[in-house]
C-alpha positions in Angstrom: -24.1 7.0 29.4 -21.3 9.5 29.6 -18.5 9.1 27.2 -16.4 11.2 24.8 -15.3 10.4 21.0 -12.0 11.3 20.0 -10.1 10.8 16.5 -6.5 9.7 16.6 -5.0 9.6 12.8 -1.8 7.5 12.3 0.7 9.9 10.1 1.6 8.6 6.5 4.7 6.5 6.6 8.1 8.3 5.5 9.8 4.9 6.4 9.6 1.4 7.8 9.2 3.1 11.4 5.8 4.4 10.9 2.5 2.9 10.8 0.0 2.9 7.7 -2.6 5.8 7.6 -5.4 4.4 8.9 -7.1 6.0 11.8 -7.8 5.1 15.2 -11.2 6.2 16.7 -10.8 6.9 20.5 -14.0 6.3 22.8 -13.9 6.9 26.5 -16.8 5.5 28.7 -16.3 7.4 31.6 -19.5 5.3 33.7 -17.3 2.3 33.0 -14.0 3.8 33.1 -13.2 2.1 29.6 -11.8 3.6 26.8 -12.5 1.5 23.4 -10.0 2.1 20.4 -12.0 1.1 17.2 -9.0 0.6 13.7 -9.5 -0.2 10.5 -7.1 -2.8 8.8 -5.9 -2.4 5.4 -8.8 -4.9 3.9 -11.3 -2.7 5.3 -12.7 -4.3 8.4 -13.1 -2.7 11.9 -11.9 -4.0 14.9 -12.1 -3.0 18.7 -10.4 -2.9 21.5 -11.0 -4.3 23.9 -12.7 -7.1 21.9 -16.5 -6.8 21.6 -16.8 -9.3 18.9 -16.4 -8.6 15.3 -14.8 -8.0 12.8 -16.9 -5.6 11.8 -18.2 -3.8 8.2 -17.8 0.1 9.7 -17.7 2.2 13.0 -21.2 1.9 13.4 -21.4 -1.6 13.8 -18.6 -1.4 16.2 -20.3 1.3 18.7 -23.2 -0.6 18.5 -21.1 -4.1 19.5 -19.8 -1.5 22.3 -23.2 -0.5 23.8 -24.4 -4.2 23.4 -21.6 -5.1 25.2 -21.7 -2.6 27.9 -25.6 -3.4 28.2 -24.9 -7.3 28.7 -22.4 -6.9 31.4 -24.6 -4.4 33.7 -25.6 -5.9 37.0 -29.3 -5.7 36.8 -29.3 -6.1 40.9 -27.5 -3.0 42.0 -29.5 -0.5 43.6 -32.7 -2.7 44.3 -33.9 -2.4 47.6 -32.0 0.9 48.1 -32.6 4.5 49.0 -31.7 7.3 46.5 -28.8 8.4 48.6 -27.3 4.7 49.0 -27.6 4.3 45.2 -25.2 7.1 44.8 -23.0 5.7 47.7 -23.1 2.5 45.6 -21.9 4.1 42.5 -19.3 5.6 43.9 -18.1 2.3 45.0 -18.7 0.2 41.9 -18.9 0.2 38.3 -22.3 -0.9 36.7 -21.0 -4.3 35.8 -20.5 -4.7 40.0 -17.0 -4.5 40.1 -15.2 -2.5 42.7 -13.6 1.0 41.5 -11.0 0.7 44.1 -8.6 -2.2 44.0 -6.9 -3.7 47.0 -3.1 -3.7 47.0 -1.9 -6.4 44.9 -5.2 -7.1 43.3 -4.2 -7.4 39.5 -5.7 -4.4 37.2 -8.9 -5.4 35.0 -7.2 -5.2 31.3 -10.8 -3.9 29.8 -9.8 -0.6 32.3 -6.1 -0.1 31.4 -5.9 2.4 28.9 -1.9 1.9 28.6 -2.4 -1.7 27.9 -5.4 -1.4 25.6 -3.4 1.5 23.8 -0.5 -0.9 23.3 -2.5 -3.6 22.2 -3.6 -1.4 19.3 -0.5 -0.4 18.2 0.7 -4.2 18.2 -2.2 -4.7 16.2 -1.5 -2.2 13.7 2.3 -3.2 13.4 1.2 -6.5 12.5 -1.3 -5.2 9.7 1.2 -2.6 8.4 4.0 -5.2 7.8 1.9 -8.0 6.6 2.8 -10.6 10.1 -0.6 -12.9 10.3 -0.8 -16.4 12.4 2.4 -17.4 13.8 4.4 -14.7 12.3 2.0 -12.0 14.3 3.4 -10.6 17.2 1.4 -10.6 20.5 1.5 -7.8 23.4 3.4 -9.1 26.8 3.9 -6.2 29.3 3.6 -2.7 29.1 6.9 -1.4 31.0 6.3 1.7 34.0 3.9 4.3 33.0 3.9 5.8 29.5 5.4 9.7 29.7 3.0 12.4 28.6 3.9 15.7 28.3 3.3 19.1 26.7 6.3 21.1 25.3 6.7 24.6 24.5 5.5 24.4 21.1 2.2 23.3 22.9 2.0 20.2 21.1 1.6 17.0 23.6 3.6 13.8 23.2 3.4 10.0 24.4 6.4 7.5 24.6 5.8 3.9 25.6 7.7 1.2 26.1 6.2 -2.5 25.4 7.4 -5.9 24.6 5.7 -8.3 22.7 6.6 -11.5 21.0 5.6 -14.2 18.4 3.7 -17.8 18.6 5.3 -20.5 17.1 3.2 -23.3 15.1 2.3 -25.0 18.2 1.1 -22.1 20.0 3.6 -21.6 22.6 5.9 -18.5 22.7 8.2 -18.3 20.1 12.0 -17.1 21.1 12.4 -13.8 23.2 10.3 -10.6 24.1 11.1 -7.9 21.8 10.8 -4.2 23.3 9.3 -1.7 21.4 9.1 2.3 21.4 6.0 3.9 20.2 5.4 7.7 19.7 1.9 9.5 19.9 1.5 13.0 19.8 -1.7 14.9 20.6 -3.1 17.3 17.8 -5.4 20.3 18.3 -5.7 19.9 22.0 -6.8 16.2 23.1 -9.2 15.7 20.0 -6.7 14.1 17.7 -3.7 12.0 18.1 -1.2 10.8 15.7 1.2 7.8 15.7 4.6 8.7 14.9 7.0 6.1 15.2 6.8 2.5 16.4 10.0 0.5 16.2 11.6 -2.8 18.0 14.5 -1.1 20.3 17.0 -2.8 23.0 18.2 -2.1 26.3 21.2 -0.6 25.3 19.5 2.1 22.9 19.6 5.6 24.4 18.0 8.2 21.6 17.7 11.8 23.2 14.5 13.1 25.1 14.6 15.8 27.7 11.0 15.0 29.1 11.2 11.0 29.9 13.2 9.1 32.6 16.1 7.1 32.2 14.1 3.9 32.2 12.1 4.9 28.8 14.1 3.1 25.5 14.0 5.7 22.6 15.6 4.6 19.5 19.1 5.6 19.2 18.2 7.6 15.6 16.2 10.3 17.1 15.2 10.9 13.9 12.5 8.8 13.8 10.7 10.4 16.3 10.2 14.0 16.9 9.0 14.7 20.7 11.9 15.2 23.6 13.7 18.2 21.9 12.2 20.9 23.9 11.8 21.3 27.4 8.4 20.0 29.0 6.4 22.5 30.5 4.7 19.7 32.3 5.4 16.0 32.3 3.1 13.2 34.2 1.9 9.4 33.8 -0.3 8.8 30.5 -3.4 6.6 31.0 -5.9 5.8 33.6 -7.1 2.9 35.2 -8.8 1.7 39.1 -7.8 3.4 41.9 -5.4 1.3 44.1 -5.8 1.7 48.0 -3.5 2.4 50.2 -3.3 0.2 53.4 -4.6 2.5 55.4 -8.5 3.1 53.4 -11.0 0.6 53.8 -13.9 1.9 51.3 -16.2 -0.9 52.9 -15.9 0.2 56.3 -18.6 1.4 58.6 -17.0 4.7 59.1 -16.6 5.6 54.9 -20.1 4.4 54.5 -21.7 6.8 57.0 -18.8 9.6 55.9 -20.2 9.4 52.3 -24.3 9.2 53.4 -23.4 12.6 55.4 -22.0 14.0 52.3 -24.9 13.4 50.2 -27.5 14.1 52.6 -28.7 10.7 53.6 -29.7 8.8 56.7 -28.6 5.6 58.2 -27.0 2.6 55.9 -28.9 0.3 54.5 -28.1 -3.4 53.1 -26.2 -3.6 50.2 -24.6 -0.4 50.1 -20.8 -1.8 51.0 
């Protein structure tokens, strides 16, 4: 199973805008297109996003739980009765659990594979933990707005800015109050192998802090001193995150023509049942 492990570290808090300094461990499992984040709360327990059980006593337990979860979710019927070429074609179209890699226009994205959503979940959980917000007072993630921005500045540092909404639950289990808009800044350090959360705070729709890299829809705190990115010209900028591909209306991966194209590409013969 091809995967990578990246350590993300939250900066030491200098104000109420920062989160406490426990690390975030990032594990990308490429075969499944899922990014797992593991964090440690202030009590010492470990939690994973997406959730795979827990809490856990240590990182090894968390990673073992991730492995078990992926093994349990595998579709054991995949590949049965297919030629080697058709197995490759099937892997081009499906994840190991049998779900399609490409979505039709309008189909909902699997939250497990929504990197932006999972990263925002981590930030909200750490925000709650840092401010001792539990039970009815804890915030729950609602939506991630637009595409978070990822860019590199002239100083070779890479930044992520994101907006998301969260709200608390009332004692009756229903949403309490209105959605709260948050801003978070995450910095890549030493290439793409370490990240730091510089800032997480509430903002309002009228805030307009300075940033030379994000679009006009991204809301930054008016106090520009609480975040560091966006002061220099970006050498490039692109949306952050990864998720399932979404088909255009003119593309049909299940069509006979597409299956035959892939078969020809991989040097196989005619199609066998189950490849589409």
